[in-house]
C-alpha positions in Angstrom: 0.0 0.0 0.0 2.9 2.3 0.6 3.8 2.0 -3.1 0.5 3.5 -4.1 1.0 6.6 -2.1 3.4 8.9 -3.9 3.3 11.9 -1.5 5.1 10.8 1.6 4.2 14.0 3.5 0.4 13.3 3.2 -1.7 12.5 6.2 -2.5 9.0 4.9 1.2 8.1 4.6 2.0 9.4 8.0 -0.9 7.6 9.6 0.2 4.4 7.9 3.7 4.7 9.2 2.4 5.5 12.6 0.4 2.3 12.7 3.3 0.2 11.5 5.6 1.9 14.1 3.1 1.1 16.9 2.9 -2.5 15.7 6.6 -2.9 15.5 7.2 -1.5 18.9 4.6 -3.8 20.5 6.1 -6.8 18.7 9.7 -6.1 19.9 8.5 -5.4 23.6 6.5 -8.7 23.6 9.4 -10.7 22.1 12.2 -9.5 24.4 13.8 -11.9 26.9 17.1 -12.6 28.4 18.3 -14.6 25.6 17.4 -12.3 22.7 17.6 -8.8 24.3 21.0 -8.1 22.7 19.6 -9.0 19.2 16.5 -7.0 19.5 18.2 -3.8 20.7 19.3 -3.0 17.0 15.8 -3.6 15.8 14.4 -1.3 18.5 16.8 1.6 17.5 15.9 1.0 13.9 12.4 2.3 14.7 11.8 6.0 15.1 11.9 6.3 19.0 11.8 10.0 19.0 8.5 10.0 17.2 7.1 6.9 19.0 8.6 7.5 22.5 5.0 7.9 23.9 4.0 4.6 22.3 7.2 2.9 23.6 6.5 4.0 27.2 2.9 3.0 27.1 3.5 -0.4 25.6 6.3 -1.0 28.1 4.1 -0.2 31.1 1.3 -2.3 29.9 3.6 -5.3 29.2 5.2 -4.9 32.7 1.9 -4.7 34.5 0.7 -7.9 32.7 4.0 -9.8 33.3 5.9 -8.5 36.5 8.3 -11.4 36.0 9.9 -9.7 33.1 10.5 -6.4 34.9 14.3 -6.7 35.2 14.5 -7.4 31.4 12.3 -4.3 30.6 14.5 -2.2 33.0 17.6 -3.4 31.1 16.0 -2.4 27.8 15.1 1.0 29.1 18.7 1.4 30.4 20.2 0.9 26.9 17.7 3.3 25.3 18.3 5.9 28.1 22.1 6.1 27.3 21.3 7.3 23.7 18.0 9.1 24.2 17.6 10.3 27.7 14.3 12.0 27.1 12.6 8.5 26.6 13.9 7.3 30.0 12.8 10.6 31.7 9.3 10.3 30.1 9.0 6.8 31.3 10.1 7.7 35.0 7.5 10.6 35.0 4.7 8.3 33.9 5.6 5.6 36.4 5.7 8.1 39.3 2.2 9.6 38.2 0.8 6.1 37.8 2.0 5.0 41.1 0.4 8.0 42.8 -2.9 7.3 41.1 -3.1 3.5 41.8 -2.0 4.2 45.4 -4.9 6.5 46.0 -7.3 4.0 44.5 -5.9 1.2 46.7 -4.9 -1.0 43.7 -2.3 -3.1 45.5 -1.3 -5.3 42.7 -0.5 -2.3 40.4 1.2 -0.6 43.1 3.5 -3.5 43.7 4.3 -3.9 40.0 5.0 -0.1 39.5 7.2 0.1 42.7 9.2 -2.9 41.3 9.7 -1.3 37.9 11.0 1.9 39.6 13.3 -0.3 41.9 14.9 -2.1 38.8 15.3 1.3 37.1 17.2 2.4 40.2 19.4 -0.7 39.9 20.1 0.2 36.4 21.0 3.8 37.4 18.3 5.2 35.2 16.8 7.1 38.3 18.5 8.1 41.4 18.2 6.5 44.9 16.2 9.4 46.1 13.0 8.2 44.3 12.7 4.8 45.8 13.6 6.2 49.3 10.9 8.7 49.0 8.3 6.1 48.1 9.4 3.8 51.0 9.3 6.8 53.5 5.8 7.8 52.3 4.5 4.2 52.5 5.9 3.8 56.1 4.8 7.0 57.3 1.2 5.9 58.3 1.7 2.1 58.0 -1.2 -0.1 57.0 -1.1 -3.8 55.9 -1.0 -3.0 52.2 1.4 0.0 52.4 3.9 -2.2 54.6 3.7 -5.0 52.1 4.4 -2.7 49.1 7.4 -1.2 50.9 8.7 -4.7 51.8 8.6 -5.6 48.0 10.2 -2.4 47.0 13.1 -2.7 49.5 13.6 -6.4 48.5 14.2 -5.4 44.9 16.3 -2.3 45.4 18.0 -3.1 48.8 21.2 -4.3 47.2 21.8 -1.0 45.5 20.6 1.2 48.4 23.0 -0.3 51.0 25.9 0.7 48.8 24.7 4.0 47.4 22.8 5.3 50.4 23.7 3.4 53.6 22.4 5.9 56.1 18.8 6.2 54.7 18.8 2.6 54.1 19.5 1.8 57.9 16.7 4.3 58.8 14.3 2.5 56.7 15.0 -0.7 58.4 14.8 1.1 61.9 11.3 2.1 60.9 10.5 -1.5 59.9 11.7 -2.7 63.3 9.6 -0.1 65.1 6.5 -1.2 63.1 7.3 -4.7 64.0 7.6 -4.0 67.9 4.4 -2.0 67.8 2.4 -5.1 66.5 -0.4 -3.1 65.0 -0.3 -4.8 61.6 -1.4 -8.3 60.5 0.7 -11.4 61.5 1.1 -12.2 57.9 2.7 -8.9 57.2 4.9 -9.2 60.3 6.3 -12.4 58.8 7.1 -10.5 55.5 9.0 -7.9 57.5 10.9 -10.7 59.3 11.7 -12.3 56.0 13.0 -9.0 54.8 15.4 -8.8 57.7 16.5 -12.3 56.9 17.2 -11.3 53.3 19.2 -8.3 54.5 21.2 -10.6 56.8 22.1 -12.6 53.8 23.3 -9.5 52.0 20.5 -9.8 49.3 22.2 -12.9 48.0 19.0 -14.1 46.2 18.0 -10.5 45.0 21.0 -9.0 43.2 20.7 -5.5 41.6 21.4 -6.7 38.1 21.8 -10.2 36.7 25.0 -10.8 34.6 22.8 -11.5 31.6 21.2 -8.0 31.8 24.3 -5.9 32.6 24.4 -4.3 29.2 25.4 -0.7 30.1 28.5 0.6 31.9 27.9 2.7 35.0 30.0 5.6 33.5 27.9 5.7 30.4 24.5 5.8 32.1 22.5 9.0 32.4 20.8 9.1 35.9 17.7 11.3 36.3 18.0 12.7 39.8 15.3 15.5 39.5 12.4 13.1 39.3 10.8 12.9 42.7 7.6 11.4 44.2 6.1 14.8 45.0 6.9 16.5 41.8 4.5 17.8 39.1 5.2 16.4 35.7 3.9 16.6 32.2 3.4 13.0 31.0 2.8 14.1 27.4 -0.1 11.9 26.8 -0.6 13.5 23.5 2.3 11.4 22.2 0.2 8.4 22.5 -2.0 9.3 19.6 -1.4 10.3 15.9 -0.9 13.9 15.0 0.0 15.3 11.6 3.7 16.4 11.4 4.2 19.3 9.0 7.9 18.7 9.0 7.6 14.9 8.7 10.2 14.4 6.1 12.8 16.6 7.8 12.2 14.8 11.0 12.6 11.5 9.4 15.9 12.5 7.8 17.2 13.7 11.2 16.4 10.3 12.8 18.0 8.5 9.9 21.2 10.2 10.8 20.8 9.5 14.5 20.0 5.9 13.6 23.2 5.6 11.6 25.3 7.2 14.3 24.0 4.7 16.9 23.9 1.5 14.8 26.5 2.1 12.0 25.8 2.0 8.3 26.3 -1.9 8.0 23.6 -2.6 10.6 21.2 -0.2 9.1 21.7 -1.6 5.6 21.2 -5.2 6.9 18.1 -4.2 8.8 16.7 -2.3 5.8 17.4 -5.3 3.6 15.6 -7.6 6.0 12.7 -5.2 6.2 12.4 -5.0 2.4 12.5 -8.9 2.1 9.9 -9.2 4.8 7.7 -6.7 3.1 8.2 -8.5 -0.2 7.2 -11.9 1.1 4.2 -10.3 2.8 3.1 -8.6 -0.5 3.7 -11.8 -2.6 1.5 -13.8 -0.1 -1.3 -11.3 -0.1 -1.1 -10.9 -3.9 -1.2 -14.7 -4.5 -4.8 -15.5 -5.3 -4.2 -19.2 -4.5 -3.6 -18.5 -0.8 -7.0 -18.0 1.1 -7.4 -14.9 3.3 -7.6 -17.1 6.5 -3.9 -18.0 6.1 -2.8 -14.3 6.1 -4.4 -13.6 9.4 -3.2 -14.6 12.8 -5.1 -14.3 16.0 -3.8 -13.4 19.5 -0.8 -15.4 20.5 0.0 -16.5 16.9 2.7 -15.6 14.3 2.0 -16.1 10.5 5.0 -17.4 8.7 5.4 -19.6 5.5 1.6 -19.9 5.2 1.3 -21.6 8.6 0.3 -20.6 12.1 2.7 -20.9 15.0 0.8 -21.0 18.3 1.9 -19.5 21.5 2.9 -22.5 23.7 3.8 -20.3 26.8 0.2 -20.6 28.1 0.3 -17.1 29.1 -3.5 -16.6 28.3 -4.3 -19.7 30.3 -2.3 -18.4 33.3 -4.0 -15.1 33.1 -7.4 -16.8 32.8 -6.8 -18.7 35.9 -5.7 -15.6 37.7 -8.8 -13.7 36.8 -11.0 -16.7 37.9 -9.2 -16.9 41.3 -9.3 -13.2 41.9 -13.1 -13.1 41.0 -13.9 -16.0 43.4 -12.0 -14.4 46.2 -13.4 -11.0 45.8 -17.1 -12.1 45.8 -19.4 -11.8 48.7 -21.9 -14.6 47.8 -22.2 -17.3 45.2 -24.8 -15.4 43.1 -22.4 -12.4 42.7 -19.5 -14.7 41.9 -21.5 -16.6 39.3 -22.6 -13.3 37.7 -19.0 -12.0 37.5 -17.6 -15.4 36.3 -20.2 -15.4 33.4 -19.1 -11.9 32.3 -15.6 -13.3 31.6 -17.0 -15.0 28.5 -14.7 -18.1 28.4 -13.6 -19.3 25.0 -15.2 -22.6 23.9 -13.6 -25.6 25.5 -12.3 -23.7 28.6 -15.2 -24.7 30.9 -12.9 -27.3 32.4 -10.5 -24.6 33.6 -13.4 -22.9 35.5 -14.4 -26.2 37.2 -10.8 -27.0 38.1 -10.3 -23.6 39.6 -13.6 -23.8 41.7 -12.4 -27.3 43.0 -8.9 -26.1 43.7 -10.2 -23.0 45.7 -12.5 -25.2 47.6 -9.7 -27.7 48.5 -7.5 -24.8 49.8 -9.9 -23.7 52.5 -9.3 -24.8 56.1 -12.9 -26.2 56.3 -15.5 -26.9 53.7 -17.5 -23.8 52.6 -20.9 -24.3 51.2 -20.2 -21.2 49.0 -18.3 -23.4 46.5 -21.0 -26.2 46.3 -23.7 -23.6 45.5 -21.4 -21.9 43.0 -20.9 -25.2 41.2 -24.5 -26.1 41.5 -25.5 -22.7 39.8 -23.1 -23.4 36.8 -24.3 -27.0 36.4 -27.9 -25.8 36.3 -27.1 -23.1 33.8 -25.3 -25.2 31.1 -25.0 -28.8 30.5 -21.4 -28.3 29.5 -20.4 -27.4 33.0 -22.2 -30.5 34.3 -20.3 -32.7 31.9 -17.1 -30.9 33.0 -17.7 -31.5 36.7 -18.5 -35.1 36.0 -15.0 -35.4 34.2 -13.5 -33.6 37.3 -15.0 -36.1 39.6 -13.3 -39.0 37.8 -10.0 -37.2 37.7 -10.1 -36.3 41.4 -11.0 -39.8 42.4 -8.3 -41.2 40.3 -5.7 -38.9 41.9 -7.2 -38.8 45.4 -4.3 -40.4 47.0 -2.3 -37.2 46.2 -4.4 -34.9 48.4 -3.9 -34.2 52.0 -6.6 -35.1 54.5 -8.1 -31.6 54.7 -8.3 -31.2 50.9 -9.7 -34.7 50.5 -12.4 -33.9 53.1 -13.4 -30.6 51.2 -13.5 -32.2 47.8 -15.6 -35.2 49.0 -18.1 -32.8 50.7 -18.1 -30.6 47.5 -19.2 -33.5 45.3 -21.6 -34.7 48.0 -23.4 -31.4 47.7 -23.6 -31.6 44.0 -25.0 -35.1 44.1 -27.6 -34.6 46.8 -28.8 -31.3 45.0 -29.0 -33.3 41.6 -26.7 -30.8 40.0 -24.6 -33.8 39.0 -26.2 -37.1 37.7 -25.8 -40.1 40.0 -24.2 -41.9 37.0 -21.0 -40.2 38.2 -20.8 -43.2 40.6 -19.5 -45.3 37.5 -16.0 -44.2 38.5 -16.0 -45.9 41.9 -15.4 -49.5 42.5 -15.5 -50.6 46.1 -13.2 -53.6 46.7 -10.1 -54.3 48.6 -7.9 -54.5 45.5 -9.4 -51.4 43.7 -9.3 -48.9 46.7 -6.6 -47.3 48.8 -7.0 -45.7 52.2 -7.4 -42.3 50.7 -10.2 -43.5 48.2 -12.0 -45.2 51.1 -12.0 -42.1 53.2 -13.2 -40.2 50.3 -16.1 -42.6 49.7 -16.9 -42.6 53.4 -17.2 -38.8 53.6 -19.1 -38.6 50.4 -21.9 -41.1 51.5 -22.0 -39.6 55.0 -22.6 -36.1 53.4 -25.4 -37.7 51.2 -26.9 -39.4 54.3 -26.8 -36.1 56.3 -28.7 -34.2 53.7 -31.0 -36.8 52.1 -31.5 -39.0 55.3 -30.8 -42.8 55.3 -34.2 -43.7 54.1 -34.2 -41.6 51.0 -30.6 -42.4 50.3 -31.5 -46.1 50.3 -34.4 -45.4 48.1 -32.2 -43.7 45.5 -29.6 -46.5 45.7 -32.2 -49.1 45.0 -33.6 -47.3 41.9 -33.7 -50.2 39.3 -32.8 -47.8 36.5 -29.5 -46.8 38.2 -28.3 -50.3 39.3 -25.8 -50.4 36.5 -24.1 -47.2 37.8 -24.0 -48.7 41.4 -22.5 -52.0 40.4 -19.0 -50.9 41.4 -20.1 -49.5 44.8 -22.3 -52.6 45.7 -20.6 -55.4 44.0 -22.3 -58.8 43.5 -19.9 -60.6 41.3 -17.8 -62.0 44.1 -18.7 -62.8 47.7 -15.4 -61.5 49.0 -16.1 -58.1 47.4 -19.7 -58.2 48.6 -18.6 -58.9 52.2 -16.1 -56.1 51.9 -18.7 -53.6 50.8 -21.1 -54.7 53.7 -18.3 -54.4 56.3 -17.2 -51.1 54.9 -20.6 -49.4 55.0 -21.3 -50.9 58.3 -18.1 -49.5 59.8 -19.2 -46.2 58.4 -22.6 -46.4 60.3 -24.4 -46.8 57.1 -25.3 -50.5 57.3 -28.9 -49.7 56.4 -28.1 -49.2 52.8 -26.5 -52.8 52.5 -29.7 -54.8 53.2 -30.0 -55.7 49.5 -26.3 -56.8 49.5 -27.0 -58.9 52.7 -30.0 -60.7 51.1 -28.0 -61.3 48.0 -25.2 -62.8 50.0 -27.6 -65.0 51.9 -29.3 -66.4 48.8 -26.0 -66.7 46.9 -25.3 -70.4 45.9 -22.5 -71.9 47.9 -19.6 -73.5 46.1 -19.6 -77.3 47.0 -16.2 -78.5 48.4 -14.4 -81.7 47.2 -15.5 -85.1 48.2 -12.5 -86.0 50.3 -12.9 -82.8 52.2 -16.6 -83.5 52.8 -15.8 -87.0 54.1 -13.2 -85.7 56.5 -15.5 -82.9 57.6 -18.4 -85.4 58.2 -16.2 -87.7 60.2 -15.0 -84.9 62.3 -18.6 -83.8 62.8 -19.6 -87.3 63.8 -16.8 -87.6 66.3 -17.7 -84.3 67.8 -21.3 -85.3 68.0 -20.6 -88.6 69.7 -18.4 -86.7 72.2 -21.1 -84.2 72.8 -23.6 -87.0 73.3 -21.3 -88.7 75.8 -20.8 -85.6 77.6 -24.6 -84.9 77.7 -25.1 -88.4 79.1 -22.5 -87.9 81.8 -23.9 -84.6 82.7 -27.4 -85.8 82.8 -26.3 -88.8 85.0 -24.3 -86.6 87.3 -27.3 -84.2 87.7 -29.7 -87.1 88.4 -27.2 -88.5 90.9 -26.9 -85.2 92.7 -30.6 -84.9 92.8 -31.3 -88.3 94.2 -28.5 -88.2 96.7 -30.6 -86.8 99.5 -33.3 -89.4 98.9 -30.8 -92.3 99.3 -29.7 -90.8 102.6 -33.2 -90.7 103.9 -34.3 -94.2 102.5 -31.8 -97.1 102.7 -33.8 -99.4 100.5 -33.9 -96.9 97.7 -30.2 -96.3 98.0 -29.5 -100.0 97.4 -31.8 -100.1 94.4 -30.2 -97.1 92.8 -26.7 -98.7 93.3 -28.0 -101.9 91.4 -29.3 -99.8 88.6 -26.1 -97.8 88.2 -24.1 -101.1 88.1 -26.4 -102.5 85.4 -26.1 -99.1 83.4 -22.3 -99.1 83.6 -22.1 -102.8 82.4 -24.4 -102.1 79.5 -22.4 -99.0 78.5 -19.1 -100.9 78.6 -20.7 -103.7 76.5 -21.9 -101.1 74.0 -18.5 -99.5 73.8 -16.7 -102.9 73.4 -19.1 -103.8 70.6 -18.5 -100.3 68.9 -14.8 -101.0 69.1 -15.3 -104.5 67.4 -17.1 -103.0 64.5 -15.1 -101.6 61.6 -14.5 -98.1 60.3 -17.5 -98.3 58.0 -20.0 -98.5 60.9 -18.5 -95.2 62.5 -18.8 -93.4 59.1 -22.4 -94.5 58.8 -23.1 -93.2 62.3 -21.4 -89.9 61.6 -23.3 -89.5 58.3 -26.7 -90.2 60.0 -25.7 -87.7 62.7 -24.7 -85.2 59.9 -28.1 -85.7 58.3 -29.8 -85.0 61.6 -27.8 -81.6 61.9 -28.9 -79.7 58.8 -26.4 -77.5 56.8 -28.5 -74.4 57.1 -28.0 -74.4 60.9 -24.3 -74.7 60.5 -24.2 -71.8 58.1 -26.2 -69.7 60.5 -23.8 -70.6 63.4 -20.8 -69.6 61.1 -22.4 -66.4 60.3 -23.2 -65.6 64.0 -19.6 -66.3 64.9 -18.4 -64.2 62.1 -20.7 -61.3 63.1 -19.6 -61.6 66.7 -16.0 -61.3 65.6 -16.7 -58.3 63.4 -18.5 -56.7 66.3 -15.5 -57.2 68.6 -13.2 -55.8 65.9 -15.5 -52.8 65.6 -15.5 -52.2 69.4 -11.7 -52.5 69.4 -11.5 -50.0 66.5 -13.8 -47.5 68.2 -11.8 -47.8 71.5 -8.6 -47.2 69.7 -10.1 -44.2 68.0 -11.3 -42.8 71.3 -7.9 -43.3 72.7 -6.3 -41.5 69.7 -8.8 -38.7 70.0 -7.9 -38.2 73.7 -4.2 -38.3 72.9 -4.7 -35.7 70.2 -6.7 -33.6 72.6 -4.1 -33.7 75.2 -1.4 -32.9 72.6 -3.5 -29.9 71.4 -4.0 -28.6 74.9 -0.2 -28.8 75.5 0.4 -26.9 72.3 -2.2 -24.3 73.2 -0.5 -23.9 76.5 2.8 -23.4 75.1 1.6 -20.9 72.6 -0.2 -19.0 75.3 2.9 -19.0 77.4 4.9 -17.8 74.4 2.5 -15.0 73.7 2.4 -13.9 77.3 6.3 -13.9 77.3 6.4 -11.8 74.2 3.9 -9.4 75.6 5.9 -9.2 78.9 9.1 -8.6 76.9 7.4 -5.8 74.9 6.1 -4.2 78.0 9.5 -4.6 79.7 11.2 -3.0 76.8 8.7 -0.1 76.9 9.1 0.3 80.6 12.9 0.1 80.3 12.8 2.9 77.8 10.5 5.0 80.0 12.7 4.5 83.0 15.8 5.3 81.1 14.4 8.5 79.8 13.0 9.7 83.2 15.8 8.3 85.4 13.5 7.6 88.3 13.9 4.7 90.6 10.2 4.5 91.6 9.2 3.7 88.1 11.8 0.9 88.0 10.5 -0.4 91.4 6.9 -0.3 90.2 7.9 -2.2 87.1 9.6 -4.9 89.2 6.5 -5.2 91.3 4.2 -5.4 88.3 6.5 -8.1 86.9 6.5 -10.2 90.1 2.6 -9.9 90.2 2.4 -11.0 86.6 4.7 -14.0 87.3 2.6 -15.0 90.3 -0.6 -14.7 88.2 0.9 -16.8 85.4 2.0 -19.4 87.9 -1.4 -19.5 89.6 -3.1 -19.7 86.1 -0.8 -22.6 85.0 -1.5 -24.4 88.3 -5.2 -24.0 88.0 -5.1 -25.2 84.3 -3.0 -28.2 85.4 -5.4 -29.2 88.2 -8.4 -28.9 85.9 -6.8 -31.2 83.3 -5.4 -33.8 85.7 -8.8 -35.7 86.0 -8.9 -35.9 82.1 -5.5 -37.5 82.0 
């Protein structure tokens, strides 16, 4: 299109070159990294930075806010440009200061942290003086709040290595102010930990936070131009008009001037090579666009793509995905209730196929909470009711979470189980989701069994045991419940029955118990049956002998008194006993004389008299008694563990209270010591000693009282 315009001073030509300049600057800034920054600097100076300095500063600030990780790289790029064109570096500093003041008044913490980090790295590169970061730190710590202290900590962390060499006295005063804030204890505990971490970083001499990485040390300190006059409280002209196109009446003269500056900076050979490369690229682009065989879709590339050789190269850095997850997380954390959160998330307008990312982020946020919050279950329920795509996505997430449940901690596992329990009892998820679960000793782990236990306890709590049993006995859903209530193997069936009985949900296993009772029993081998029958006959004969002896002994004991009172009756009974003993001995001798076959016939007859169903019932009763004893032992062990955990928690709480009281006492002692040192009075010191002795006595009395109260529990 440039070839069609002959008048290069016309507005159309100037506007076209302006758009090309903006596109080129954005492309260079987006491509810059530690590995290619040296190669991109000539391309950057090849563009007209005098005309596009406003575009350059705006694009640089946007890129830095979007990716704060690249802040040292952007600072190194600005440092190189500042050595040749100081007005560009000064304009960027002015805009950063104005932007910092604006976002600080609006309480936009993330943008404040990013902007302060950019200023800190520019100070490391000597683009700005040390006065600017010192002023920012002092203003942040003047009236400390949680956010202002956190911003100041991040600023000093980035610029501390340079400040301790260039301005040691103000640097020490800043840390004195941090120490005073820490002793006052008026800020949040989390922010106090960041201050303590900053002191640890200072103690290590900022080893992990150097001023400039070796790969980004592109400018010598003697060549750098430092802007000392830019201050936090100054009034600046940010020259916002440079961000937009304006007609230049002296366009050709200004372009010729910049050509001379470009040649002076880069050299003629570099300029010629860049011009040749630009011409070749333009020629390839024109050929591609003029070729009628190439469709228009191949000339256009969307966000995150680069068009080359009639193909599309996709951005594999997943920057868009990371930004999407960050947006979803911040939206969830900043919402008051689930209705507001769902409304905000729907406004994001997820691209097709990204529903799974939203579901995963909701589950991840839910698992990170200390206890389960019903907010996440209601939010997921709302999305499942809105669109079936979210329902299918949560169904897939259930399978993924169950497959990797062994990787979660106990607290996360409990939150995830209650989350899906809410979706199931509210019918937001279909109960066909249970297809993923197979309850057997081989197919489950300890984590998956805990997950199933909490899931069904949650369902029982909301639905009730009767309604839950009714849902599980639905004939249309039996295929989905085959894994949870297995009927293919008696071993798996018994395992499922014992599992739900131990979870106090034995009512839902009645169908399994009936199936197990009516299940055909596998017949043992013949030899085993013969041996079993013989053993049973022996046991029966022994039991009959014992019963006879017991009956005879009882009868003898009953009739002993009668024999004492009636001598004739005593003689008659003695004769009867002799006859009975002789008969019994004869029978035993005859039984010994018979062969092994007669004994087997007797055992088989006894076995027929004792039905198999009764033996099976006895075995089941013994097994139930054994299971009941195991359950009692398990509950006793659990109660013992709970008592031990309670005692350990009490001891930890006592230690924590003693530490807190000791810290408070030390702070009060320090304050009293400062007061006594300033006033120089002995009475104040005596009063302080009296207060300390009273506090010690109160602490000892409190500990003794707590120990006495706890002693009966132990």
